[in-house]
MARKOL-17358 format. One line per 5 residues: number of its first residue (from 0); for each residue y, z, x of C-alpha. Coordinates in Angstrom, 3 decimals, padded with zeros to 6 digits. Example, Ala and Ser with C-alpha at 12.3 -4.5 7.8 and 13.67 -1.06 7.14 Angstrom:
# residues 2
0> -004.500:007.800:012.300  -001.060:007.140:013.670
***
This chain:
# residues 636
0> 062.363:081.178:072.916  066.068:081.851:072.507  067.514:084.584:074.775  071.220:084.163:073.980  073.002:082.781:070.943
5> 076.791:082.270:070.846  078.153:081.362:067.416  081.698:080.231:066.571  083.282:082.184:069.426  087.082:082.067:069.721
10> 089.510:083.634:072.177  093.273:083.353:072.578  095.907:085.099:074.618  099.539:085.345:073.558  100.536:082.211:075.439
15> 097.581:079.917:074.734  094.267:079.351:072.990  091.334:079.192:075.408  088.491:078.150:073.116  087.913:077.997:069.388
20> 084.679:078.309:067.389  082.364:077.222:070.206  078.618:077.652:069.797  075.736:077.333:072.252  072.541:079.088:073.289
25> 070.404:079.816:076.339  066.634:079.539:075.955  064.016:081.307:078.062  063.417:078.277:080.288  067.062:077.235:080.663
30> 069.367:077.646:083.647  072.745:076.620:082.282  075.756:075.678:084.406  079.141:075.960:082.659  081.775:073.503:083.888
35> 085.465:073.457:082.978  088.883:073.232:084.553  090.695:076.273:085.911  092.417:078.021:083.034  090.039:076.640:080.394
40> 088.492:080.074:079.925  085.209:079.993:081.873  085.473:083.543:083.223  086.853:084.800:079.911  083.919:083.225:078.067
45> 081.403:084.953:080.362  083.189:088.277:079.861  083.084:087.819:076.085  079.380:086.955:076.226  078.528:089.968:078.408
50> 080.610:092.349:076.273  083.292:093.236:078.819  085.973:091.500:076.758  086.196:091.253:073.000  086.385:087.851:071.320
55> 088.871:087.137:068.527  086.046:085.977:066.277  082.440:084.842:066.412  079.166:086.464:067.342  077.085:086.929:070.500
60> 073.402:087.811:070.039  070.804:088.649:072.696  067.070:088.647:072.034  065.811:092.201:071.605  063.956:093.724:074.526
65> 065.168:091.400:077.283  066.867:092.573:080.469  070.379:091.171:080.912  072.458:091.431:084.106  075.968:090.120:084.733
70> 077.877:089.302:087.917  081.576:088.705:087.338  084.135:087.058:089.593  085.826:090.393:090.299  082.984:092.895:089.822
75> 083.849:096.330:088.529  082.189:099.009:090.663  082.719:102.734:090.293  085.011:103.539:093.258  083.534:107.040:093.606
80> 079.920:105.852:093.806  078.171:104.971:097.039  076.544:101.608:097.630  073.165:103.379:097.438  073.933:104.739:093.976
85> 075.304:101.422:092.768  072.384:099.306:093.918  069.302:101.490:093.664  069.998:103.725:090.701  070.478:100.652:088.560
90> 067.275:099.063:089.793  065.096:099.786:086.783  061.852:101.751:086.306  060.207:100.326:089.436  062.753:101.892:091.781
95> 062.584:105.150:089.814  058.788:105.153:090.171  059.043:104.695:093.935  061.497:107.589:094.092  059.153:109.768:092.020
100> 056.256:108.879:094.316  058.229:109.891:097.397  059.168:113.175:095.729  055.479:113.711:094.960  054.628:113.220:098.633
105> 056.925:116.108:099.491  054.876:118.448:097.290  051.613:117.707:099.101  049.818:118.121:095.747  047.039:115.505:095.511
110> 047.072:115.435:091.694  050.840:114.896:091.524  050.635:112.250:094.236  047.799:110.459:092.452  049.676:110.487:089.136
115> 052.835:109.125:090.744  050.801:106.517:092.614  049.162:105.315:089.405  052.593:104.874:087.800  053.806:102.891:090.803
120> 050.751:100.629:090.619  051.048:100.244:086.842  054.598:098.948:087.232  053.799:096.812:090.280  056.495:098.727:092.113
125> 055.180:098.028:095.626  055.823:094.334:095.066  059.187:095.297:093.613  060.049:097.278:096.745  059.216:094.293:098.940
130> 061.453:092.127:096.756  064.276:094.694:096.913  064.059:094.758:100.704  064.209:090.973:100.765  067.317:090.920:098.556
135> 069.114:093.590:100.579  068.270:091.951:103.900  069.216:088.443:102.837  072.568:089.586:101.436  073.317:091.538:104.604
140> 073.838:094.904:102.905  073.420:097.961:105.100  076.356:100.254:104.354  074.492:102.392:101.800  076.505:105.583:102.431
145> 079.906:103.894:102.031  081.883:104.345:098.836  082.567:101.236:096.788  086.283:101.906:097.254  085.823:101.402:101.009
150> 084.329:097.920:100.695  086.048:094.577:101.182  086.149:092.059:098.347  083.250:090.118:099.839  081.135:093.241:100.311
155> 081.774:094.302:096.716  080.634:090.902:095.457  077.403:091.085:097.472  076.666:094.631:096.276  077.199:093.550:092.672
160> 074.945:090.521:093.197  072.200:092.695:094.692  072.478:095.099:091.765  072.090:092.220:089.315  069.076:090.700:091.088
165> 067.217:093.955:091.779  066.923:094.721:088.072  064.884:091.487:087.735  066.714:090.394:084.573  065.312:087.971:082.037
170> 068.834:086.577:081.585  071.332:086.456:084.436  075.034:085.795:083.773  076.949:084.879:086.948  080.556:083.915:087.657
175> 081.003:082.205:091.051  078.004:083.892:092.741  078.392:081.894:095.978  081.903:083.177:096.733  081.870:085.403:099.853
180> 078.326:084.335:100.780  077.664:082.433:103.972  075.644:079.216:103.854  072.349:080.916:104.748  072.816:083.426:101.917
185> 073.574:080.619:099.457  070.462:078.704:100.501  068.358:081.847:100.065  069.899:082.564:096.647  069.068:079.024:095.527
190> 065.454:079.463:096.655  065.214:082.866:095.002  066.468:081.677:091.617  064.264:078.578:091.663  061.171:080.691:092.432
195> 061.923:083.660:090.147  063.075:081.401:087.278  065.287:083.803:085.300  067.264:082.291:082.452  070.809:081.753:083.694
200> 074.323:081.229:082.374  076.355:080.307:085.426  079.865:079.315:086.488  080.180:077.905:090.011  082.172:075.305:091.918
205> 079.237:074.751:094.325  077.906:071.334:093.341  074.773:071.444:095.517  073.978:074.850:093.993  074.472:073.472:090.462
210> 072.301:070.473:091.225  069.394:072.493:092.572  069.431:075.580:090.348  070.514:074.358:086.900  068.494:072.292:084.445
215> 071.255:072.116:081.845  075.012:071.578:082.116  077.538:072.622:079.468  081.064:071.248:079.835  084.009:072.954:078.141
220> 086.631:070.233:077.738  089.768:070.557:075.603  088.174:073.329:073.580  084.973:071.356:072.869  081.491:071.814:074.339
225> 079.376:068.934:075.645  075.719:069.577:076.592  073.693:067.658:079.162  069.973:068.407:079.518  069.531:067.891:083.247
230> 070.960:068.933:086.596  074.419:068.236:088.005  073.524:064.721:089.186  072.350:063.870:085.663  075.557:065.339:084.251
235> 077.687:063.137:086.525  075.795:060.048:085.404  076.135:060.824:081.695  079.735:062.003:082.015  080.648:058.710:083.690
240> 079.130:056.876:080.725  081.045:059.099:078.285  084.306:058.655:080.165  083.841:054.872:080.262  083.353:054.824:076.497
245> 086.397:057.059:076.025  088.464:054.793:078.268  087.499:051.722:076.257  088.340:053.561:073.032  091.718:054.539:074.491
250> 092.424:050.954:075.537  091.524:049.667:072.053  093.694:052.381:070.505  096.618:051.394:072.745  096.416:047.762:071.601
255> 096.089:048.783:067.953  098.919:051.298:068.341  101.246:048.579:069.599  100.402:046.470:066.528  100.967:049.385:064.138
260> 104.288:050.311:065.722  105.494:046.734:065.432  104.453:046.689:061.763  106.242:049.993:061.080  109.443:048.757:062.711
265> 109.589:045.850:060.242  109.058:047.959:057.115  111.823:049.317:054.834  112.407:053.077:054.824  110.875:053.543:051.355
270> 107.121:053.232:051.790  104.163:053.508:049.464  100.787:055.189:049.837  099.458:052.422:052.060  102.426:052.802:054.387
275> 101.879:056.568:054.565  098.213:055.983:055.429  099.134:053.626:058.249  101.753:056.090:059.496  099.142:058.860:059.642
280> 096.821:056.453:061.430  099.441:056.028:064.142  099.206:059.757:064.941  095.438:059.412:065.322  095.834:056.369:067.574
285> 098.339:058.212:069.772  095.867:061.072:070.254  093.052:058.658:071.163  095.264:056.612:073.502  096.364:059.751:075.374
290> 092.988:061.509:075.351  091.786:060.269:078.749  095.088:060.047:080.592  094.551:063.299:082.459  091.004:062.318:083.441
295> 091.888:059.191:085.394  091.249:059.456:089.110  094.241:059.801:091.381  094.472:059.013:095.064  097.123:060.797:097.085
300> 098.003:061.149:100.718  100.747:062.856:102.674  102.275:061.023:105.606  102.399:064.103:107.816  104.615:064.595:110.837
305> 103.961:062.609:113.995  101.435:064.143:116.366  101.965:063.709:120.082  099.253:063.138:122.653  098.817:066.868:123.151
310> 097.661:068.608:119.977  095.887:071.884:120.814  093.739:072.793:123.805  091.493:075.818:124.053  090.464:076.548:127.646
315> 087.642:079.039:128.288  088.742:081.215:125.378  086.932:084.519:124.785  087.443:087.176:122.133  085.589:090.396:121.343
320> 086.088:092.732:118.418  084.449:096.121:117.988  082.622:095.725:121.293  080.903:092.494:120.183  081.479:089.044:121.657
325> 082.572:086.697:118.869  083.816:083.838:121.060  082.798:083.412:124.682  084.192:080.829:127.110  084.972:078.240:124.412
330> 086.870:075.065:125.279  087.947:072.171:123.081  090.746:069.597:123.063  091.795:068.835:119.473  092.848:065.267:118.685
335> 094.757:063.591:115.850  092.262:062.518:113.201  089.814:065.357:113.917  088.192:066.662:110.722  086.143:069.636:111.834
340> 084.013:071.961:109.730  083.458:075.494:110.999  080.335:077.337:109.839  078.421:080.496:110.699  077.141:083.739:109.235
345> 079.572:086.254:107.756  081.042:088.167:110.680  080.192:085.463:113.237  083.869:084.981:114.114  085.070:082.002:112.055
350> 088.260:083.631:110.773  088.823:085.163:114.222  088.842:081.680:115.765  091.349:080.490:113.151  093.595:083.476:113.878
355> 093.481:082.646:117.585  094.458:079.043:116.860  097.376:080.092:114.649  098.615:082.704:117.114  097.847:085.669:114.861
360> 095.453:086.986:117.526  095.582:086.801:121.307  092.472:085.850:123.317  090.926:088.376:125.693  090.542:085.591:128.241
365> 091.393:081.910:128.502  094.355:079.888:127.282  095.443:078.190:124.059  098.062:075.456:124.456  099.725:073.921:121.391
370> 101.629:070.629:121.571  105.352:070.560:120.868  104.948:068.179:117.909  102.338:070.321:116.128  103.350:071.780:112.773
375> 100.602:074.071:111.464  099.686:074.513:107.825  097.427:077.528:107.258  095.671:078.380:103.994  094.238:081.885:104.262
380> 091.295:083.197:102.256  093.216:086.373:101.399  096.684:084.993:100.668  099.662:087.242:099.958  100.190:087.618:096.195
385> 102.988:085.632:094.584  105.593:087.052:092.221  104.088:086.678:088.737  107.562:086.472:087.203  108.577:083.208:088.879
390> 107.578:079.875:087.359  104.960:077.501:088.721  107.707:075.021:089.603  109.682:077.691:091.477  106.593:078.745:093.455
395> 106.300:075.213:094.846  110.032:074.642:095.354  110.248:077.859:097.405  108.464:075.833:100.088  109.942:072.369:099.536
400> 111.485:070.189:096.821  109.476:067.148:097.865  106.795:065.883:100.237  106.776:062.664:102.277  103.910:060.289:101.405
405> 104.933:057.534:103.844  106.662:054.146:103.696  109.920:055.792:102.668  108.398:057.299:099.522  108.518:060.923:098.436
410> 106.839:063.019:095.766  108.817:065.711:093.973  107.435:069.190:093.342  106.706:068.199:089.728  104.861:065.047:090.790
415> 102.658:066.836:093.312  101.854:069.471:090.684  100.734:066.765:088.265  098.592:065.080:090.908  096.822:068.403:091.462
420> 096.101:068.616:087.723  098.948:070.844:086.533  100.293:069.042:083.422  104.069:068.837:083.129  104.219:071.107:080.075
425> 103.108:074.147:082.149  105.437:073.668:085.142  107.984:076.183:083.881  105.495:078.813:082.747  105.543:082.095:084.710
430> 102.659:082.574:087.146  101.362:085.527:085.141  100.047:083.024:082.594  097.759:081.279:085.065  094.147:082.058:085.943
435> 092.957:083.226:089.363  091.684:079.746:090.204  094.993:078.163:089.207  096.894:080.614:091.424  094.649:079.712:094.359
440> 095.553:076.081:093.720  099.234:077.075:093.949  098.653:078.730:097.344  096.889:075.591:098.551  099.739:073.366:097.369
445> 102.281:075.591:099.114  100.414:075.024:102.386  100.410:071.251:101.804  104.109:071.164:100.840  105.082:072.255:104.371
450> 104.009:068.721:105.411  101.772:069.905:108.285  100.197:067.606:110.850  097.565:070.232:111.772  095.952:071.745:108.687
455> 093.744:074.858:108.838  091.902:075.871:105.667  089.905:079.100:105.346  087.549:078.856:102.323  089.825:076.563:100.287
460> 087.233:075.930:097.551  086.855:079.522:096.317  087.640:079.709:092.585  088.732:076.067:092.320  087.275:073.964:089.530
465> 085.228:070.861:090.284  087.928:068.432:089.115  090.430:069.996:091.535  087.839:069.873:094.322  087.462:066.140:093.805
470> 091.244:065.683:094.118  091.334:067.930:097.202  088.482:066.023:098.853  090.204:062.701:098.174  093.346:064.086:099.786
475> 091.556:065.525:102.842  089.519:062.350:103.367  092.753:060.422:103.899  094.631:063.138:105.774  096.061:061.565:108.958
480> 096.552:064.755:110.962  094.121:067.216:112.511  092.000:069.246:110.068  089.888:072.374:110.591  088.145:073.849:107.555
485> 085.964:076.926:107.102  083.888:076.576:103.954  080.562:077.533:102.410  080.847:074.410:100.219  078.230:072.078:101.705
490> 079.262:069.204:099.424  082.846:069.303:100.704  081.691:069.580:104.332  079.421:066.575:103.891  082.190:064.505:102.357
495> 085.145:065.175:104.669  083.895:066.403:108.073  083.242:064.197:111.085  082.317:067.083:113.367  080.876:070.572:112.798
500> 081.172:073.718:114.932  078.394:076.290:114.411  079.190:079.869:115.479  075.982:081.771:116.242  077.349:085.332:116.286
505> 076.583:085.734:120.004  079.854:084.210:121.137  078.570:080.635:121.374  080.150:077.716:119.500  077.812:074.736:119.135
510> 079.322:071.331:118.329  077.697:068.478:116.406  079.220:065.080:115.648  078.609:064.318:111.968  078.824:066.165:108.670
515> 077.161:069.366:107.466  073.789:067.733:106.747  073.722:066.263:110.266  074.465:069.694:111.739  071.805:071.348:109.567
520> 069.201:068.843:110.738  069.863:069.700:114.389  070.876:073.361:114.210  068.866:074.454:111.178  067.573:077.625:112.836
525> 071.096:078.819:113.585  072.361:077.991:110.103  069.464:079.080:107.893  068.245:082.005:110.031  071.747:083.441:110.467
530> 071.900:082.837:114.205  070.218:084.286:117.245  071.954:087.635:116.914  072.579:088.398:113.285  075.515:090.640:112.508
535> 073.406:092.396:109.873  071.665:095.690:110.530  067.880:095.996:109.926  068.296:096.365:106.195  064.632:096.948:105.461
540> 064.748:100.084:107.583  068.056:101.103:106.082  066.570:100.594:102.631  063.638:102.858:103.456  066.151:105.463:104.540
545> 068.119:105.080:101.334  065.034:105.312:099.152  063.723:108.385:100.931  067.086:110.139:101.326  067.421:113.545:099.720
550> 069.490:113.907:096.574  072.470:115.232:098.468  072.752:112.022:100.445  073.732:110.080:097.367  076.239:112.525:095.924
555> 079.582:111.065:094.962  082.166:111.442:097.662  079.565:112.692:100.123  081.201:113.954:103.229  078.103:113.090:105.232
560> 079.099:109.457:105.642  079.471:108.467:109.243  083.051:107.855:110.291  083.666:104.607:112.081  084.236:105.109:115.768
565> 086.676:103.016:117.714  085.339:104.029:121.115  082.460:101.540:121.427  079.097:102.334:123.019  078.461:103.839:126.414
570> 075.853:102.231:128.672  073.299:104.891:127.682  074.054:104.407:123.979  073.645:100.633:124.300  070.210:101.182:125.832
575> 069.302:103.664:123.085  070.581:101.269:120.413  068.362:098.428:121.676  065.295:100.685:121.962  065.777:102.099:118.462
580> 065.433:098.660:116.873  061.998:098.178:118.462  060.900:101.719:117.612  061.917:101.380:113.972  060.057:098.072:113.630
585> 056.898:099.642:115.113  057.148:102.680:112.839  057.730:100.492:109.786  054.618:098.442:110.595  052.515:101.605:110.980
590> 053.905:102.944:107.724  052.945:099.747:105.897  049.377:100.026:107.250  049.142:103.620:106.046  050.518:102.719:102.623
595> 047.933:099.948:102.331  045.122:102.417:103.056  046.439:104.752:100.363  047.024:102.006:097.817  043.825:099.979:098.173
600> 041.584:102.980:097.527  039.746:102.694:100.856  040.569:106.300:101.779  038.266:109.101:100.691  039.929:111.155:097.942
605> 039.688:114.309:100.079  041.659:112.604:102.858  044.464:111.539:100.527  046.600:114.702:100.911  046.414:114.425:104.707
610> 047.382:110.742:104.538  050.241:111.608:102.203  051.547:114.179:104.677  051.315:111.633:107.495  053.237:109.171:105.359
615> 055.859:111.804:104.624  056.217:112.542:108.343  056.451:108.814:109.068  059.258:108.473:106.528  061.067:111.443:108.050
620> 060.935:109.988:111.561  062.002:106.548:110.366  064.876:108.148:108.489  066.053:110.086:111.540  065.864:107.075:113.837
625> 067.510:104.769:111.317  070.351:107.204:110.736  070.869:107.370:114.494  070.747:103.549:114.622  073.359:103.332:111.849
630> 075.526:105.918:113.630  075.495:103.792:116.784  075.940:100.576:114.789  079.195:101.946:113.350  080.540:102.070:116.912
635> 079.600:098.493:117.779
***
């Protein structure tokens, strides 16, 4: 059964054509991964398909009656809406039925309650509520009263993802869904999509995610679509075969081209029809001979500055933020040749540790000593924007005109751009013409052009295409200096890291020699269960509060939102905070038992109103305690 049909779709901007007359479809049992280079139009294509952006020509058709949800790379959320409104009021009839049932409980009228209950059961909304709680908890969303305008980029992406999943769509369109998720969230999302089996049209740079979730790969290459019925591993196998055939064709064309050019050089200027045919054939041969040039693998390395015996030493370093220990008594002596991956849940302190190492933050205790020969290169997740009016070439030359690759050899700015897959004909285009992924590549190159011998990368793979990732991994694998990388990209961590640090959110940093898979085998509970002390609030309780909140709680621009306190918790508040978690869990369990009695029909009909009132009172108490918990949590 066909859910989506794209026919002869074309899109151009003033400076270039992205794609022309492409056609494909997504069937009900298909989970399609779309692969292309940065700037090829992946995000634009998804926007055209979902109706956010108009195509120049062509047609997009969805099957009637199906639910469609879209998650875009930069999700558009109403800045005046709260997270509660964004997530739950777009959750479909099941969430509305639960809300109606809770309103019925407030009336105490048995007939109204029974009618609302029957509607909830007809829609299977109890199961839906459990699923909603799972989604909210796993994505770490708890700030229901905050306005969307108050959220960080990562929080906005997670809210938009939750909104898309909660509606239980038949077809899910997603652009880089793993960006801003920690590794545990990504693993859960993989499991969820494999179990729920929605049809999917997906763009992602996460190769493990592609391999596990997708059963079809579509590659957009030079304006043409190539389809592979299988996962990412199957795609790699078949693409290698296709590239080998293309390479042989290019080699044959090169030999034939040489023959034709020699023939043409011997001919008189006046030529007949046959000569014109052979001349036209030369143009074809040139195209074939050049068709795979950009696809050939490149291997690059940068010599790097000399590192002395002392690189960087952290001695009993501790750092707390917001009253919470992120790093406690951590010591490590970095060495030349270290390639360390840093992982942990969102908020566990990864970026904080990087800021300590770069001197952007000072430790609360302990010492950080940096060797005199160390020259740091730091790629930040949220880099300062570049001037869109300068050219690509200028953006690189602002840092350096060349980079040393060893043995007395240097690469110019143009050469390094080409090696990182920027063709020469775009070097003097203004930055405004480049995609978000291409601009991230520019930021990364600027960090490399400083010729660092200690390289720190914070989520370098976000928004990069897979071809660029392969080049980056080749470069990092041969990097002679010291490397520390924070990434949710498990494939990259497996390929380049020799040691992994796992931050558990309690201040502890656990070290494991090996790559990501080795660390996951030993520290799986910390990685997959988000650590011993998760930074996420009890979202199931917060969800119950949100669902049972009165209408005024969700009003736009509500002044009832708790203001973040900078004072921290007193000793008494800390004790209250810890006790509230246990109390809420106990109340939630009792509430579930009561709901089961109401739902399974075991209660006498005459006792139903009394049970409904008890349930209402239970919700009220849970709401009060959860609101107090959230008030204290804002101070932590």
